[in-house]
N, C-alpha and C positions, 0 to 999 in steps of 0.2 A: 504494499500500500504506500503510495507517494503521499507524503504529507508536507506541506509547506513549500518546498522548491522542488521544481521538476527541470532536469537538464537532459535534453535529447537532441536529435538531429535538427529541430527547429530553434534551438538555443534554450535561455533560461526563462522560466515562468514561475511566478510565486503565488501563493493563495493567501487570501485575507485570514484575519484570525477566525471569523465566523465560518469560512469554509474548512479551516483546520479542524475546528471544533465539531462540524458536522461529520467529517471523516472519522474523527475518534468515536463519536457517538455510533456511527455505523459498525465500526470494529468491535466496540464493546457489546452491541446489541447481536452482532453475529455470533459471539462467544456465548453470552449469557441469556439470550433470547430477547425478543421484541418487547417483552413486558417489563423489562429492566427499567427502572425509573431514573431518568438522567435529568431531571429538571435541576437547574442551577442551585436551588435551595437543598437538594438532596445530597447525601454523603457521595454518591458515585457521581453526581453532577459536578460537585466540587472537585472531585478527583480529576474528572475530565478537564475542568477549567485549568487545573494545575499542570497537566500534560500539554494542554493548548498553549498556555503561556510559555512553557518551556520550548516548544516547537517554534513559536513566534519569535522568541529571543535568538534562537539558532538561525532562524531565517534571516533576521535582521543583521546578524554578524556575518552571515555569508554574502548577504547583498553588500555590505561595507566593505569585505574583502575582494569582491569580484569588482565593485567600483574602483578599488585601488589597483586594479590591474588593467584598466581601461584608459588609454592615453586621453580620452576626451573628458574623463572625470577625475583622475588621479591627481593629488596634491602632494606637495612636500616630499619627503621620504619615499613615498610610493612612487611618485613620477620619476624621482632619480634612479629608483631601481629599474623601471621601465626603460629609462634612458641607457642605461649601463647594458641592459640586455640587448638593446639595438645598436650598442656600440658608440653611444653618445654620453656626454657628459655636460653637466649644467655649467656654463660660462660664468664667471665671476659677476655677481650682481643680476644674474638673469631671473625674471620672475617666472611663476608657473606658467602664466599665459604665454610668454615668450618662449620658453623651453617647449610647452605644448605644441605651439604653432610650428617650430621647427622640427620637432619629431614627426608631425603629421605630413611633412614634406618629404621625410626620408624614404628612399627606396628600400622596402623591407623584404625584398626577394632573397636576400642572403647577404650579410655584410661582407663575407669573405669572397664573393664573386667579383668579377671585373666591374660590372655596373655598380654593385653595392660599395666596393672600395672607392671607386671614383666619386660617387655622390657623397660619401662620408668625408673624402679628403678635401673636396672642393668646398664643403661647408666648414670644415675645420681649419683648412689652411688658407685657400684662395680659390676663387672659381675660375682661374686660369691654369690650374694643375692638371696635368695629362698624364697618361700612363701607357705603357706597352707591356706585352708579356710574350714569353716563348714557352710554349707548353711541350715542345719537343725535347728529346734527350740532348741533341747536339746544339752547339752554338749556332745563333742565326746571323743572317747577313749583317745586322747591325751591331754584331760583337756581344750580344747579350747571352750569357750561359744557358745551358739547358735547364728546364723547369725553373724558370726565373721570371720576376717581373721588375720593372723599373718605374719609379715615380718621377716625373719631371717637374721640378720648380723653376719658373721663369726667374731670371736673375733679379728683376725688379723686386719681384715678391721676396726673394731670399734677403736682399739687402734692406727691405723694410722690416724684416723680422730681426736682422742683426742690429738695427737701430734700437730696438726695444731692450737689447742688452744693456744699453746705456742708462735707461730710465727705469728698468724693472730688475731690482737686485735679485740673482739667483736665475734669472731668465737665460736660456741658451739656445739659440736658433736651432742649431743641429740636433740638439736633444729633443726640442719641442717637435720637429718635423719627424724625427725617428719614433717618438712615442705615438704620434698619430697614425703613423703606418703600421706600428706594432699592434695598435688597438684593433685593426680590421685586416691584418695580413692572414692568408690561409696557413695552417699549420704545416711544417715540413717544405714550404716553398721559399727559396731565397730571394731576398731584396738585392738589387744589383744597382750599381751607380758610381758616381765619381766623388760623392761625399759619404759622410757617415756621422751617426749620433747614436747616443746610449738611450735604450728605453727599458723600463721596469715592467715585469709582468705582475700578476696578482700576489704572488709570493714575495715581491720585491727582488727578485732575481734580475741582473742586469743583462741585456742583449745588445749586440752591436747591429745596428739596422742601416743599410745603404739607401742612397736616393741620388739623384742627379740634378745638378743646377745647370740649366740651359741657358745660353746667352742667345742674343739676337742675330737674325742673318745681316747681311749687308743690306741697308735700306734700299727698298725698290721703290720705283716711281710709277705714277697713275696719270693717264691722260683721259679726260671725260669730256666727251663732245655732246652737247645737248641742242635741241631745238625747242622753239617756242609753241606752247598750246595756244591756238588762236582764240580760244574762249576764255582764257585766263591771261593775266600779265606777270611776266617775270619780275620779282623785285629788283630794285636797282642794283642791289649788292648780292645779286644771285651767285655770283662766281664765289665770293668770299663765303656766302651761306653753304654752298655745296661742299667747299673744301673743309669747312668746319665740321659739317655732318658727317663727312666720310672719315675724317681724321678721328673724330669721337668713336664712330662706329669700328674703326680698325683696331681700337684699344682692347676691345673685348673679343673681336672676331678671331684674330690671329694668336691662337694659342699653339703650345708646343706641337711641331710636326704637321700643322695644317697648311696645305697649299694654298696659294694665292690664286683663287678663281675669279676673274676680273668681273663677271656680270652679278656676282654676289653682292657688289657694292651698290647696285641698282636700288636695293631696298632703302639705303640711307639718302641716295640722291634724290628720290621722289618725296622726300620730307620737305623739300622746297617746292613751292606751288609755281605752276605756270610752265612745267616741263612737259613736252610731248614725247619725243624720242631720245634715248640715250645710248650711246656707244661707249664702252669702257675698254681701255687698252692699258697694258702694264709693261714695264721694262726693268731690267736689272741695272741699266747703265745711263738711263735717262735720255738716249738717243735712238735706240731702235725699239719701237712699241709694237705690240700685237696682242690679240685677243686670247692667246694661248695662256694656259695656267702656268705659274711658275712653282717649280716644285720645292719643297722645304724639308730638309732633313729632319728626322725624329728628335735630334738633339738641338734643335733650333727652333726659334719662332720668328715670324715675319715681322717687319717694322716698316710702317708707312707714315713717315713725318708730313705734317701738313704743308712744309715748304716743298715737298716732292709731288704735290697734287697740282696738275694743271687743268684749268676748266676752259673750254673752247665752245663759244656759243654766239647767238646773233649779236 
């Protein structure tokens, strides 16, 4: 007989005190007969009430525990425990609502998967962090050992973390990155790279974890040719506006190893009104332009300074 709380394939359902008492009455009468007097003023009725109150308290305790396991309702230490299960930690001064909002955005398919690790590291370190893996037993073409992965940290992100060492006593950029990688890495798989730091496991044993700080490629050039849309008017400063929009877009577009695909810049260009057609060309030397993509090595990230953007128009 299910009394109070029912957990099945449909989820969790709970009964009211009245429903619990009715279930107990049926059980008692099923044993001692329907003539059994269970009026609340009778001795047996009072016994039923005692059992009913006990079941109701157990129900409330279970509901409280279940609430503490739900990201949407957990608070305080319960929310911290859920965060740790998901490979996250409360940042200094982060409120329950802020932590809950962050947890709800985390990819929970598995923290030690490629996607899970990348989601976690971008949240904990910086949104421009990238990764590569070599699941094969032999070294790959990029020099990564077999059964390894490498986390790429852009140079500017790494330098920003190093600056924190001067303002936060005890902070170490290398160890900070290493700990974040350790928190989500798969067991038995090596982290590869050109830098290393020290991470602690839950038993406070130390582990050396590697990663790579990647530098920018040689700055490339972009030529943007636009025509005016006859039903709108180009602003007087449209060339400067386009250059500014594209340069801002490029800061987050070009992460580690991401090729320069000219036509992708169109999304930023059309933020400026009055544009009809757009042609985007790129160059590595500022002289020879084409609509072909520029390949970027895995250990580099592309850079497009605003000064290297040319806008041609009416």
